[in-house]
C-alpha positions in Angstrom: 67.7 48.4 39.8 64.3 49.7 39.1 61.5 49.4 41.6 58.9 47.0 40.5 55.2 48.0 40.8 54.5 45.3 43.4 51.0 46.5 44.0 50.0 45.4 40.5 51.1 41.9 41.4 49.2 41.8 44.7 52.4 42.0 46.8 52.0 43.9 50.1 55.7 44.2 51.0 59.2 44.0 49.7 62.6 44.1 51.4 65.2 46.2 49.8 68.8 47.2 50.6 69.6 50.9 50.1 69.3 54.4 51.6 65.5 54.2 52.1 64.6 56.9 49.5 62.4 55.2 46.9 59.5 56.8 45.1 55.9 55.8 45.8 56.6 53.6 48.8 56.8 53.9 52.5 60.2 52.5 53.7 60.6 51.3 57.3 64.2 50.7 58.3 64.6 47.1 59.6 68.2 47.3 61.0 71.0 49.7 61.5 73.9 48.4 59.4 77.4 48.7 60.8 80.6 47.7 58.9 83.6 46.5 60.8 86.7 44.3 60.4 86.4 40.5 61.1 88.9 37.7 61.1 89.2 34.1 62.3 90.6 33.3 65.7 93.4 31.5 63.9 94.5 34.7 62.2 94.8 36.5 65.6 96.6 33.4 67.1 99.1 33.5 64.2 99.6 37.3 64.0 98.9 38.6 67.5 96.2 40.9 68.9 95.3 44.0 67.1 95.3 47.0 69.4 94.6 49.9 67.1 93.3 51.0 63.7 96.9 51.7 62.7 97.9 48.1 63.6 94.9 46.8 61.6 96.2 48.6 58.5 99.4 46.6 58.7 97.6 43.3 58.7 96.6 41.3 55.6 93.5 43.0 54.3 91.2 41.1 52.1 89.9 43.4 49.3 86.9 43.1 47.2 87.9 44.2 43.7 84.4 44.5 42.3 83.1 47.1 44.7 79.3 47.4 44.6 78.2 51.1 45.0 76.5 50.0 48.2 79.6 48.5 49.7 82.3 50.1 51.9 85.9 49.6 50.8 88.9 49.5 53.1 89.9 52.9 51.8 86.5 54.3 52.8 86.5 52.6 56.1 90.0 53.9 57.1 89.0 57.4 55.8 86.0 57.5 58.1 88.4 57.1 61.1 90.8 59.8 59.7 93.5 57.1 59.2 95.7 56.9 56.1 97.7 53.7 56.4 101.4 54.1 55.7 101.4 50.4 54.5 98.2 49.4 52.7 98.2 45.7 51.8 96.5 44.7 48.6 98.0 41.2 48.8 94.7 39.3 48.6 92.0 40.5 46.3 88.7 38.9 45.5 86.0 39.6 43.0 83.4 37.7 45.0 82.3 38.5 48.5 81.5 34.8 49.4 85.0 33.8 48.4 86.5 36.7 50.4 84.6 35.7 53.6 85.7 32.1 53.1 89.3 33.4 53.0 88.7 35.2 56.3 87.2 32.0 57.8 90.4 30.1 56.8 92.5 32.7 58.6 94.0 34.3 55.4 93.4 37.8 56.5 91.0 40.6 57.7 87.7 41.3 56.0 85.2 44.0 56.2 81.7 42.7 57.0 78.4 44.2 57.8 76.8 43.5 61.1 73.8 41.8 59.4 76.1 39.4 57.4 78.5 38.7 60.3 75.9 37.9 63.0 75.9 34.1 62.6 79.7 33.9 62.0 80.3 35.9 65.2 77.8 34.1 67.4 79.4 30.7 66.4 82.9 32.0 67.0 83.9 31.3 63.4 84.9 35.0 63.0 85.8 37.6 65.7 86.0 41.4 65.7 89.7 42.2 66.3 88.7 45.8 67.2 85.5 47.4 68.4 85.7 50.2 65.8 82.7 50.2 63.5 81.2 52.4 60.8 77.5 53.1 60.5 76.7 52.5 56.9 74.3 54.8 55.1 72.8 51.7 53.5 70.5 49.4 55.3 67.6 46.9 54.8 64.1 48.4 54.5 60.6 47.0 54.5 58.7 48.7 51.7 55.0 49.0 51.2 53.1 51.0 48.6 52.1 54.6 49.6 48.7 54.4 47.9 47.6 50.9 49.0 45.4 49.9 51.8 46.8 46.9 53.7 44.6 44.1 55.0 44.4 43.6 58.7 46.7 40.5 58.3 49.2 42.6 56.4 49.1 45.3 59.1 49.6 42.7 61.8 52.6 41.3 59.9 54.0 44.8 59.4 53.8 45.6 63.2 55.2 42.2 64.2 58.2 42.4 61.8 59.1 45.9 62.9 59.0 44.9 66.6 61.2 41.9 65.9 63.9 44.0 64.1 65.1 47.5 64.4 62.2 49.2 66.2 
């Protein structure tokens, strides 16, 4: 997607997901974004504890078929841990991430989820992390502000406050 010239519209800030390398803006990372497997407690109860990445690969993996260029697939996730599963389940495929997460919530299988998206599900106990393994994504959320634009004192205060509340 093209960056909009938000200074022409009187907008001080924008939040964008990506690598942080956009032209004509200052990009402050808001969060580190980790990707890790999640599942419902019911899935673990029905299938048993998962002790290793190799055991994880033998589980029912929920795949997103319409991979966004910013998303991590199971293949990429396993590759990052130098694991090539001998059995790689493609039993359940979804073209919509919301439907995929709902399948994980129902106990249908294991999903990849980013730390930012999983936070509420994990804190409520709706989803759990069957393994501690996680992958630091090269994509994250950034607060953008124009390079050649003087911020008001209120905008500066907001900027400082938001960065203190998030990653920094």
